[in-house]
N, C-alpha and C positions, 0 to 999 in steps of 0.2 A: 376361710375356705377349707373344707374338710377333704374334698376329693375332686380332682380335675378329671373330666371325662369328655368324650366326643362321640357323636352319633354319626353313622354313615349309612347311606342307602346304597346297597349294591344290588345290581340286577344283571343277570346273565344276558348276553346278547339275544338269545332265543326269546326271552320274555318281551322284548321290544317288537317282535314280529308275530308272535302267536296270539295276539288278542289281549294280552295283559298290559300293553302300553297305555290303554285308556285308564286302567286301574292305577297304574304307576303315576300317571299325570294327575289323577284326582288326589292321590296321596301327597304329591309334591305341592299342589295348590294349597292344601290344608297346612302343610308344614310352613310354606312361604307366608301364608296369612298370619300365622302365629309369630314368626320372626319379624315381620314387618310391623305388627302391632306393638311388639316389645320395644321398638325404636321410636314410638310416637306417643303423644298424649292428645286427648280430645279437650279442647278449651271452649268455654262459653263465657260471654261477657256482655255487658251493656256499655254503650259508648255514644258520645255525641255524633250526630250524623255528619258533621263537618270533618270529623277525624277519619271517616270511613275510607277515603282514598289512600291515605298513608298507612292505615292499619291493614287494609286489604293487600297492599303491596308488601307489608312486613310478614303477614301470614296468609299466603294465597290459597291455602288448603290443598286438597288433592286436585280438584278441577277448579273450584272456586269456593270461597267461604259462603256459608249460609247466612243470609241477612234477613231479619224480620223486624217489622216496625214494632215499637213499644207503645203503650198507652200514653206515655209522656211525650209530648210534642218535641221534635228535634232529637230524639234518641232512638237507637236501634239496638237489637240484640244480634250478636255475631257468634257463629259457631264455626270452628275450624280445627285443623290438626297442626300440631307443632312438634317438630323433631325433638326428641329427648336431649340430644347433644347440645342444642342451643336454647333449651327451655327457659332457664332463668334469665339469660340476657334478653330473650324475647319478651318475657313477662315484664321486666323492668321497662322496656321500651313501650310496651302497651300501656302501662300505667302513666308514663310521661305523656302519651298521646290522649289521655283522658279516659281510658278503659276503667271500668269499675265492676264490682261484683264478679270478679273473674273466678270461674269454677273450673276445676281440672279433674278429668276422669281418665283412668287407664283405659286402654282399648284392648278388648279381648281378642278380636280377630280383625284383620284388615286386608281385604281383597282388592288389589289395585290392577 
């Protein structure tokens, strides 16, 4: 670590009433989406259909995981979001439940 710093957004009370509130809200949404993305990873994997209930419980996603059938009978692809703080523990559990071909991507922005 070379230098520790902090960023603050400061607005005068007038700016919340003179029409600038909408602009400030837009800026806050963009900042929040970056901070949220930084705390999560996007994961994709193949898994046996029979493991789906347990895996969906383990990584429920934002609203729900995305599940797509594969060309191989009895298998599905699942896409979801995993919190960075529990990432490795979650990946190990996914492998134990039969997940294979696990791909992990950073998330650039995440609006929830």
